[in-house]
C-alpha positions in Angstrom: 0.0 0.3 0.0 1.6 3.5 -0.6 2.1 5.7 1.7 -0.7 8.4 0.5 -3.3 5.5 0.1 -1.9 4.0 3.9 -2.9 7.7 5.6 -6.1 8.2 3.5 -7.3 4.7 5.0 -5.8 5.3 8.6 -8.3 8.6 8.5 -11.2 7.1 7.0 -11.3 9.7 4.2 -11.5 6.7 1.8 -12.1 2.6 2.5 -9.6 0.2 1.7 -11.9 -1.1 -1.4 -12.4 2.5 -2.5 -8.4 2.4 -2.2 -8.0 -0.7 -4.1 -10.3 0.5 -7.1 -8.3 3.3 -7.5 -5.1 1.4 -7.4 -6.8 -0.7 -10.0 -7.5 2.4 -12.4 -3.6 3.7 -11.6 -2.4 0.4 -13.1 -4.3 0.9 -15.9 -3.9 4.3 -16.6 -0.1 5.0 -15.2 -1.2 8.2 -13.4 -0.7 8.8 -9.7 -3.2 7.6 -6.6 -4.2 11.0 -5.9 -5.3 11.6 -9.5 -7.0 8.2 -9.8 -8.6 9.0 -6.6 -10.3 12.5 -7.8 -10.6 11.0 -11.5 -12.8 8.1 -9.8 -15.1 10.9 -7.8 -13.8 8.9 -4.6 -12.0 12.1 -3.5 -12.8 15.5 -4.2 -9.7 17.4 -5.3 -10.1 20.5 -2.2 -10.7 17.4 0.0 -7.4 15.9 -0.6 -5.3 18.9 -1.0 -6.3 20.0 2.5 -5.5 16.8 4.0 -2.1 16.8 2.2 -1.5 20.5 3.5 -2.9 19.5 7.2 -0.7 16.0 7.0 2.7 17.8 6.0 2.3 21.2 7.9 2.4 22.9 4.6 -0.1 25.2 3.6 -1.9 24.8 0.4 -2.2 27.0 -2.3 -4.9 27.9 -5.5 -2.6 28.3 -8.5 -5.5 30.2 -10.5 -5.0 33.1 -8.4 -1.0 33.3 -9.1 0.5 34.9 -12.1 3.8 33.2 -12.0 6.9 35.2 -13.3 8.7 34.2 -16.3 11.9 34.8 -14.4 11.1 32.5 -11.5 9.4 30.1 -14.3 13.0 29.7 -15.5 14.7 28.3 -12.7 13.0 25.2 -13.3 13.1 23.4 -16.7 9.7 22.1 -17.8 10.8 18.5 -17.8 11.7 18.6 -14.1 8.2 20.1 -13.5 6.9 17.3 -15.4 8.7 14.5 -13.9 8.3 15.7 -10.4 4.6 17.4 -10.7 5.4 20.4 -9.1 5.6 24.4 -10.2 7.8 27.3 -8.8 5.5 30.0 -7.5 7.4 32.2 -6.3 11.6 33.4 -5.5 12.1 35.0 -1.8 16.3 35.7 -1.6 17.5 32.5 -1.7 14.6 30.4 -1.1 12.1 29.0 -4.1 8.5 28.4 -3.2 7.4 25.6 -5.3 3.8 24.0 -5.6 3.5 20.1 -5.2 0.6 17.7 -5.5 3.1 15.2 -3.0 5.0 17.1 -0.5 6.5 14.0 0.9 8.7 13.1 -2.3 12.0 13.8 -0.7 13.6 12.9 -4.0 12.0 15.8 -6.0 13.0 18.3 -3.5 16.7 17.1 -3.6 17.0 17.3 -7.0 15.4 20.8 -7.0 18.0 22.2 -4.5 20.8 20.4 -6.8 19.7 21.9 -9.9 18.6 25.7 -8.5 21.3 26.0 -5.7 18.5 27.5 -3.7 16.5 26.3 -0.5 13.4 24.8 -1.3 10.1 26.0 0.5 6.8 23.6 -0.2 3.3 24.4 -0.7 0.5 22.2 -1.6 -1.7 22.4 -4.7 -4.3 19.6 -6.5 -2.6 17.6 -9.3 -5.0 18.5 -11.8 -4.2 22.4 -10.8 -0.5 21.5 -11.2 -0.9 20.0 -14.4 -3.2 22.6 -15.8 -0.3 25.2 -14.5 2.2 23.5 -16.3 0.7 23.2 -19.8 0.0 26.8 -19.4 3.5 28.0 -18.4 5.6 25.9 -20.2 3.9 24.9 -23.4 3.6 27.6 -26.1 -0.3 27.2 -26.5 -1.5 28.2 -30.3 -4.2 30.6 -29.6 -6.9 31.1 -31.8 -5.8 35.0 -32.5 -2.2 33.8 -33.1 -3.7 31.3 -36.2 -5.6 34.1 -37.5 -2.6 36.5 -37.2 -1.0 33.9 -39.3 -3.4 33.6 -41.8 -3.4 35.4 -45.1 -7.0 35.4 -45.8 -6.4 36.8 -49.3 -4.0 33.6 -50.2 -7.4 31.1 -49.6 -10.2 33.0 -51.4 -12.5 30.4 -53.0 -14.8 32.1 -55.8 -17.5 35.1 -55.0 -20.4 32.8 -56.1 -21.4 29.9 -53.6 -23.1 28.1 -56.6 -20.0 28.2 -58.5 -17.5 26.7 -56.3 -15.3 24.2 -58.0 -15.0 20.8 -55.9 -11.8 20.2 -56.7 -10.7 24.0 -55.6 -12.5 23.4 -52.3 -10.2 20.4 -51.3 -7.4 22.2 -51.8 -8.2 25.3 -50.0 -9.8 22.8 -46.9 -6.1 21.0 -47.2 -4.1 24.6 -46.9 -2.2 24.8 -43.7 -3.4 27.5 -42.1 -6.8 26.3 -42.4 -6.2 23.1 -41.2 -4.4 24.5 -38.0 -7.5 27.1 -37.8 -10.3 24.2 -37.6 -8.1 22.5 -34.9 -8.0 25.6 -32.6 -11.5 26.0 -32.8 -12.2 22.3 -31.9 -9.5 22.6 -29.0 -10.7 26.1 -27.8 -14.2 24.3 -27.1 -12.3 21.6 -25.1 -10.6 23.8 -23.1 -13.2 26.1 -22.4 -15.7 23.0 -21.5 -18.0 23.8 -24.2 -20.8 21.5 -24.7 -21.4 22.9 -28.3 -20.0 24.6 -31.3 -21.6 27.3 -33.6 -19.9 27.6 -36.9 -22.1 30.8 -38.5 -22.2 32.5 -42.0 -23.8 35.4 -42.6 -24.0 38.0 -45.1 -21.0 40.4 -43.7 -19.8 38.1 -41.0 -18.6 34.5 -40.3 -18.5 34.1 -36.6 -17.7 31.0 -33.8 -20.0 30.7 -30.9 -19.5 28.4 -27.8 -22.2 27.0 -25.6 -20.4 26.8 -22.3 -22.7 25.9 -19.0 -26.0 26.5 -21.5 -25.3 30.1 -22.4 -23.9 30.8 -25.8 -20.7 33.2 -26.0 -19.2 34.5 -29.1 -15.6 34.3 -30.0 -13.6 37.3 -30.8 -12.4 38.1 -33.2 -14.7 36.9 -36.0 -13.4 34.4 -39.2 -12.2 36.1 -41.8 -15.6 35.6 -44.3 -13.2 34.7 -47.2 -12.6 31.9 -44.8 -16.2 30.4 -45.5 -16.2 27.9 -47.7 -12.4 26.8 -47.0 -13.4 25.9 -43.0 -16.8 24.4 -44.1 -15.0 22.0 -46.3 -12.3 21.0 -43.7 -15.0 20.1 -41.1 -17.1 18.2 -43.9 -13.4 16.3 -44.9 -13.0 16.0 -40.7 -16.6 14.2 -40.4 -16.7 11.8 -43.8 -19.3 14.4 -45.2 -19.8 14.6 -48.9 -18.4 18.6 -49.7 -20.0 18.6 -52.8 -23.7 18.7 -51.5 -24.5 22.2 -50.0 -27.8 22.0 -50.6 -29.0 19.1 -48.4 -28.3 19.3 -44.3 -25.8 16.5 -43.8 -24.7 14.6 -40.3 -21.3 13.3 -39.1 -18.8 12.3 -36.5 -15.3 13.5 -35.7 -13.0 11.6 -33.5 -10.1 13.5 -32.1 -7.4 11.6 -30.5 -5.7 13.7 -27.5 -2.3 12.5 -26.2 -2.3 8.8 -25.2 -5.6 7.6 -23.8 -7.8 10.7 -24.1 -10.2 10.7 -26.9 -13.6 13.5 -27.7 -16.0 12.6 -30.1 -17.8 15.7 -32.0 -21.5 15.0 -33.6 -21.3 17.3 -36.9 -24.6 18.8 -38.1 -24.0 20.7 -41.5 -27.2 22.8 -42.0 -27.8 25.1 -45.5 -28.5 29.0 -44.7 -28.8 31.7 -46.7 -25.4 32.5 -46.6 -23.7 29.5 -46.8 -23.7 26.1 -44.7 -23.9 26.5 -41.0 -22.1 23.7 -38.7 -22.6 22.9 -35.1 -20.6 20.3 -33.4 -21.8 18.9 -29.8 -19.2 17.7 -28.0 -19.3 14.1 -26.5 -16.5 13.7 -24.0 -17.1 10.0 -22.1 -14.4 11.0 -19.4 -16.5 13.6 -18.5 -20.2 11.6 -18.2 -21.1 11.6 -14.5 -23.1 8.6 -14.3 -22.9 8.5 -10.3 -27.0 9.1 -9.7 -26.1 10.6 -6.2 -23.8 13.4 -7.7 -26.1 14.4 -10.5 -28.4 17.0 -8.3 -31.0 14.6 -6.9 -32.2 15.3 -3.6 -32.5 12.6 -1.3 -36.5 11.4 -1.5 -36.3 12.1 -5.5 -33.2 10.0 -5.6 -35.4 7.1 -3.8 -38.3 7.6 -5.6 -36.1 7.7 -9.2 -34.5 4.2 -7.6 -37.3 2.6 -6.7 -39.3 3.1 -10.2 -36.6 1.9 -12.3 -36.2 -1.2 -10.2 -39.1 -2.1 -10.7 -39.6 -5.5 -13.0 -42.1 -3.9 -15.7 -43.6 -0.6 -16.1 -42.2 3.0 -18.0 -40.2 5.8 -16.5 -40.5 8.4 -18.8 -37.8 11.9 -18.6 -38.8 14.8 -19.8 -37.2 18.1 -20.7 -35.9 20.6 -23.4 -32.9 19.4 -25.6 -30.1 20.1 -23.7 -31.4 19.3 -20.1 -29.6 16.2 -19.7 -32.1 13.9 -20.3 -29.6 11.6 -21.9 -27.4 11.6 -18.8 -30.3 10.5 -16.7 -31.3 8.1 -18.5 -27.5 6.4 -19.1 -27.1 6.9 -15.2 -30.1 4.6 -14.6 -29.0 2.2 -17.4 -25.3 2.0 -16.0 -27.1 1.2 -12.7 -29.4 -1.7 -14.0 -26.3 -2.9 -16.1 -26.3 -6.3 -14.6 -25.1 -9.7 -16.5 -28.2 -11.4 -15.6 -30.4 -8.6 -17.8 -30.7 -8.2 -21.3 -30.6 -4.2 -22.1 -31.6 -2.7 -25.4 -31.3 0.6 -26.6 -32.8 2.8 -29.7 -31.1 6.0 -29.6 -30.8 8.6 -32.4 -28.0 9.1 -32.3 -26.0 6.9 -29.9 -23.9 9.4 -27.7 -22.1 7.1 -25.4 -21.3 3.4 -25.7 -21.7 1.8 -22.8 -20.3 -1.7 -22.3 -22.7 -4.6 -21.6 -25.4 -3.0 -23.2 -27.0 -3.2 -27.0 -27.1 0.1 -28.4 -28.9 0.5 -31.9 -28.3 3.5 -33.8 -31.8 4.7 -35.8 -31.6 5.2 -39.9 -34.7 6.8 -40.7 -33.3 6.6 -44.3 -33.7 2.6 -44.4 -36.9 2.6 -42.2 -34.7 1.8 -38.9 -37.2 4.1 -36.5 -38.1 4.1 -32.9 -41.3 1.8 -33.5 -39.2 -0.8 -35.5 -36.3 -1.0 -33.4 -38.6 -1.6 -30.4 -40.7 -4.0 -32.4 -37.4 -6.2 -32.9 -36.3 -5.7 -29.3 -39.7 -7.3 -28.4 -38.0 -10.5 -30.0 -34.9 -10.0 -28.2 -36.1 -11.8 -24.9 -35.3 -8.0 -23.5 -35.4 -7.3 -19.5 -35.2 -3.6 -19.9 -35.6 -1.4 -23.3 -34.4 2.2 -23.8 -36.1 4.4 -26.8 -34.4 7.6 -27.4 -37.8 9.6 -27.7 -41.2 8.7 -27.6 -42.7 10.9 -31.2 -45.9 9.5 -32.2 -48.5 7.2 -31.6 -46.9 4.3 -33.3 -43.9 4.3 -31.0 -46.1 5.4 -27.8 -48.5 2.1 -28.5 -45.7 -0.3 -28.7 -43.7 1.2 -25.7 -47.1 0.9 -23.6 -47.4 -2.4 -24.6 -44.2 -3.2 -23.9 -44.1 -2.0 -20.2 -47.5 -4.1 -19.5 -46.0 -7.5 -20.8 -43.1 -7.6 -18.7 -40.5 -5.1 -19.3 -39.2 -2.2 -17.8 -39.5 0.8 -20.7 -37.4 4.0 -20.5 -37.8 6.9 -22.5 -37.8 10.8 -23.1 -40.7 13.1 -24.5 -40.5 16.9 -24.5 -42.6 18.2 -22.2 -42.4 21.2 -19.9 -42.9 19.6 -16.7 -43.6 16.0 -15.2 -47.9 16.4 -14.8 -48.0 18.0 -18.6 -46.3 14.5 -20.1 -49.6 12.5 -19.1 -51.5 15.1 -21.5 -49.2 14.7 -23.6 -49.3 11.1 -24.1 -53.3 11.2 -24.2 -53.1 13.6 -27.2 -51.1 11.4 -29.4 -53.8 8.9 -28.7 -52.8 6.4 -25.9 -56.1 5.3 -23.8 -55.9 6.8 -20.3 -56.2 3.3 -18.7 -53.5 2.4 -20.9 -51.4 5.3 -19.5 -52.3 4.6 -15.8 -51.8 1.0 -15.9 -48.0 1.5 -17.3 -46.3 4.4 -16.3 -44.3 4.0 -13.1 -42.8 7.5 -12.6 -42.0 10.9 -14.8 -38.9 12.9 -14.2 -38.6 16.2 -15.3 -35.2 17.7 -15.6 -33.2 21.3 -16.4 -29.8 22.4 -15.6 -29.2 25.3 -13.9 -25.3 26.6 -13.7 -23.6 26.6 -10.4 -21.5 29.5 -8.8 -18.0 29.2 -9.2 -16.1 28.2 -6.2 -12.9 29.9 -7.4 -14.6 33.3 -6.9 -17.7 32.8 -5.0 -18.8 35.4 -2.7 -21.3 36.6 -0.2 -23.0 39.3 -1.7 -26.3 41.9 -0.1 -29.6 39.4 -0.1 -32.5 40.6 -2.1 -35.4 39.5 0.3 -37.9 40.9 -2.7 -36.3 38.9 -5.7 -36.4 35.9 -3.7 -39.9 36.4 -1.9 -40.8 36.9 -5.9 -39.0 33.6 -6.6 -41.5 31.7 -4.2 -39.2 31.8 -0.9 -40.7 32.2 2.4 -40.4 36.0 3.8 -38.8 34.5 7.2 -36.8 32.1 5.2 -35.1 34.9 2.8 -34.4 37.5 6.0 -32.3 34.9 7.0 -30.7 33.7 3.6 -27.1 34.4 2.5 -26.9 35.0 -0.8 -23.8 34.5 -3.3 -22.5 35.3 -6.7 -19.2 34.4 -8.6 -17.2 37.7 -9.2 -15.3 36.0 -12.5 -12.0 34.7 -12.5 -9.6 33.1 -14.9 -11.1 29.7 -13.9 -14.8 30.5 -14.8 -13.7 32.7 -18.1 -15.0 35.7 -15.9 -18.5 34.5 -16.1 -19.2 33.7 -12.4 -20.4 30.3 -13.4 -18.8 27.0 -13.9 -20.4 24.0 -14.2 -24.0 22.7 -13.8 -26.5 20.9 -11.4 -29.9 19.5 -12.4 -32.7 20.3 -11.1 -35.5 17.7 -11.0 -39.3 17.3 -10.4 -40.0 13.5 -9.9 -43.5 12.7 -9.6 -44.0 8.9 -9.2 -47.3 7.9 -10.2 -49.2 6.9 -7.7 -52.9 5.9 -6.9 -54.6 9.1 -6.5 -53.1 10.4 -9.7 -54.1 7.6 -11.3 -57.8 8.2 -10.5 -57.4 11.5 -11.5 -56.2 11.0 -15.0 -59.3 8.3 -15.3 -61.5 10.9 -14.1 -59.9 13.3 -17.3 -58.4 15.9 -14.7 -56.5 19.0 -16.2 -52.6 18.9 -16.1 -52.9 21.8 -13.1 -55.3 19.2 -11.1 -53.0 16.4 -11.2 -49.8 19.0 -10.8 -51.7 20.3 -7.6 -52.5 16.5 -6.7 -48.9 15.2 -7.1 -47.4 18.7 -5.1 -50.1 17.6 -2.2 -48.6 14.2 -2.2 -45.1 15.4 -1.5 -43.8 16.6 -5.6 -41.3 19.1 -5.3 -42.2 21.3 -8.7 -38.6 22.3 -10.7 -39.3 25.6 -9.4 -39.2 24.1 -5.7 -36.1 22.6 -6.6 -34.1 25.1 -8.0 -35.1 27.3 -4.5 -33.3 24.1 -2.6 -30.3 25.0 -5.1 -30.4 28.3 -4.4 -30.8 28.0 -0.5 -27.9 25.5 -0.5 -25.7 28.5 -2.4 -25.1 26.5 -5.1 -26.6 28.5 -7.7 -28.4 32.0 -8.1 -31.8 33.9 -8.3 -30.9 34.5 -12.1 -30.4 31.0 -12.6 -33.6 29.7 -11.1 -35.5 32.1 -12.8 -34.0 31.1 -16.1 -34.3 27.6 -16.2 -37.9 27.3 -14.3 -41.3 28.8 -14.0 -43.7 29.8 -11.4 -46.0 27.1 -10.0 
């Protein structure tokens, strides 16, 4: 057992089983133990840093708050910083202050003393923060601005009339080094900024790039030169194995980007012809960031218990609802991961398949050859399934087969596009499903939204706006005592004040009183009122809970939920 592992187990911060799991991951990836523990979600980065600081009696440091002088960086070669996972932070006379992820590494300290001839004073920082800082300070990053500065737009101009573009010219221009470099930087920038989507948009007099970060679109400045429009579009199409000569019909493709030895990033590409050229939207699919641990998604205890109870039923339907980009896929994949056992046969029909999950039979829809959700669902019923997941119930045919599957001993998971949980019942009835079939088949309906979290690096208390809180639905006595927070904006969150997102849920178990109301033809409002009487928290209520916990802001709760 490693020294760090031994200390963490002794202090009851992790169990022996968790340590063994992290060591197994360590053997596979060759990473350090601390990194494996945080990567698996066993320990929080901050927890680990605080523990090391306390254990070795050295202060901890947040590297994001420092701008390190080039003179200090020159004292330690990059090869040495990478080998020992350390970073020089400051120099005070004959003493060099160094941030390390492992303050017990005597060999590194001795090596540093020998190389610099200075006394070494150690401070502790997280391994991830040191990795990011080494990349930032030691590796010359090619930026978007650098690439645009290198491009002579005139040299890659291709025709002025869109309908008259020569395919050979397009291929040639898209293969030019500056265009290749520019497209690579656009993709890498998105990864660096934690974007979920990239929008590349041509207009009459502009050609812009926007990134969706934590659900909000931000424009990249400066815009791209308009003359590069066809070259950039063609390059992205070539990377996605699409037809560059087809510019009048929408196309869909995929890009797989290898980053280093073991990191891969998938981009789902959609090309749409618009008035001034083709708009490209790329969705980033990062499996390493896929959070499938239900306890970390944002469920409150009762909501999680209700959801777990519903997905562990032997049959019936569990429906997840919400707009595009509200995290429905992640919730469904989390449920599938929880249910994924060798004793169960699980099949999914998806359009598109976003992430590959070992042990689950995933089927990609192909409407052009007649493989749609209804066709796939019929085939699944002949495949001896236990659990079926259908990407979306879009029409009566799919809904009818899904309901029959749920009534004949299968657990059915699916999504719909509705505003909240109670209106999902009306949607199924409007599709033509009989009320008695809805009440007999549905176990639970989950509605969700994603709210941005306040950045933990620049989070600070602000004056409580009691009126804003009471308008939102917070009780007056609670609002008067509440301390509100906001992100001031820092480098970590790109000065937005937010970093990361958390799901807010409306979990409606389909209980007997609700079934009675549906059979009597009650309205959505009546069903919602009865569900709340039976203990359901609406989306607005769940958002308020996150606000009271200091996780998000009033503006975010207003953005993602409506008043009850």
